[in-house]
C-alpha angles and dihedrals in degrees: 000000000000118000125205117223117196116207115192126209094258096047102075100142125124086208092061113135088235088077096051094091102016111140107216091199097063116359122097132213119210125200126172141192105206136173094234094062092047095046112029081100120025092262125206111251091239091054092054092045093049094053095044095046095045091048092051092049092049092048090053090051091052092051089052087055090055097257117146104234123187100200121188109206119204110261093014098082134048098236126105099189140046088237092061092050092051091046090053091049093050090051092048102047104019094218121208089225142354124231130199134163113239104289117234093230130054091218092059094045091051092049094050092045092052097049092048091047091049089052091055097238134115127268122204116194110201126210110254104244091191089086121075097216113058115224090242090058092047092048091052089052093046101043113110096004122135093190121047100192121175093223092062093048093043093062090053090051094048092051093044092054097033089231119163088350133144100197105303094339131078120260109251092030095267134080095211132036095179094125088067092050103067104081124135121218122267117257089264090064135239112353089217139035128224116235103209115200105255104197129181112239116251122225095276093051092045090055091048094048090052091047093052094046090051101042103032100040094140095051119106126257139037135270095200093101099036107149105139119139112260098180136045090248091057091044091054089053089054090048091052091049092053097045095045100038112020115021092085090059096042104083108052095044102030092117096045125106133198134184115264091002105109100165110032110157097336121127100232086209100117095093093050091047093048092049086049093240086128128040117226091225094059092044092053092044090055091050092047091050089053090058094044091052093046095248094122134021122251094249092058095044096044092046091052095045089049088060092051108040094016114043099019094051091041096056091044091054092048092049092059097034092060095033121193093352093091098079094048099051118110107157094170092047090234114178109169124116123234115264111259091243089075083082096048111024089227098142133117096238105098096210095052094040093052095044096046095044089049089050092051091047099048107012086239144100126161123252099267093049088052096045103033104030115029094018095043093051091048090051094048089044088059092237120180102260092224091059091050089048091053092050093052092044089052104045106041122076092213095053117126117156097242090063101027103049098057091041094052106030094036111028101026105033101027088228090144092060095237107323092126105020129039090222141009109280096241129154139156128238088277091078092054090046091052096048101040147020093242095108092059090070098035126102090221128080114227091210094059127078097178139040128052092294095044111126110250089219090057093044093049092043092061091040088055091051089047093048095047101031094122090058094041099043094088096033110122093221103035106032089093090060090055088053090049089052090051090053091061118099113262089240091057092051089051089051092049091051091047093049092047089052091049091052091052091049090050100045108025111109111258 
């Protein structure tokens, strides 16, 4: 009997467990480009193009291997959803069973489960072997915990993968070198420059770029600088470039920002990893080899590996452990909408303007820009976490819900009430001033909370403390800030409230 194997757009690995028992003589693979997946959030053009191009390349590779692939190209079939494509395939070939690797979004898994159930056949959801920590192992670690701290999980992951380990102990004598990885750049700027791979699109990618420009004209972002890897071969070139040229610079300055420098020492590998063009094990092995051969210092290598088999695995485990709850959580009862300039970058604040315009140009911003610029403002603005979640899912090429929802709703917006972070990630303009040169070209002063040149971050920071002081008063890490607020003159607090209200009147969508 024929079996139907579904391959999703973020499952482009030839080592996928779905191929372990595929019978090339009778089984069929289905892949589909559909409007629903490109538009359920207002996706960046580069995000759509990356998925479509990578899927087409992967499909061609499968065909070369002798796999029968039924590929639904956008605009060449009548279906608007993945569900409709699967339904059509089931009607056409009457499979004995349907296989799919664990989808990275609950919405997609529910849709596939329902259509297969309605068809009266059997669905087998396979464990995603791309990840180093099986969900069963994560659930065993998480069960019964009140605190789900990365540091505790990270040690489990390191031991499980034997990464940067000397027996049962960490190489270098410490698990975490984060304290060495928080430097800002000198006044002269970054002491290095990132050489991003600027590749010319091949024929498949050219066709996809033209398709996206024609069919998604009203979507945000630009395709002018599209240079993301769409095949494993290209992804390996990007991995080589990072390990050889940039890993050594990554650690110390990983939290630093600089005007018109979107990439700095960052790896730019998250999209390739999330599409499964790269395996986290090989990425970490390459980084570990760089340390062992004296090509990169321990703080850079450990900091990078912590992102891959620490943070990335941690958020994935939390996404499935708490299930569909993520997108409904709103611990701070935030209800505001994002200012419209989140879709244009046309705002006076230099940090937000630079970060958002960079995001719209490339579909990329590094982790501190996401957490401590766009994410921080949204948190201080009291934005509904679900709206922030939809923005991040839309604008970044590496965004898949399993990794994006916990990062945004939990870590960035404190919607989970402290599952991921021990406190809301709040800061005033002083943090941005310390970690970047943005403030030098900004009309606002990070030290001021009031007046026409008062930094909106600083205004909204104190307004946040004011608004949530009952919750924060007994917090071990933020209680001091409540006391600092209370030390301010009553007239200054009135001014802060008035300025925060004026900002909302000016920037809230009408």
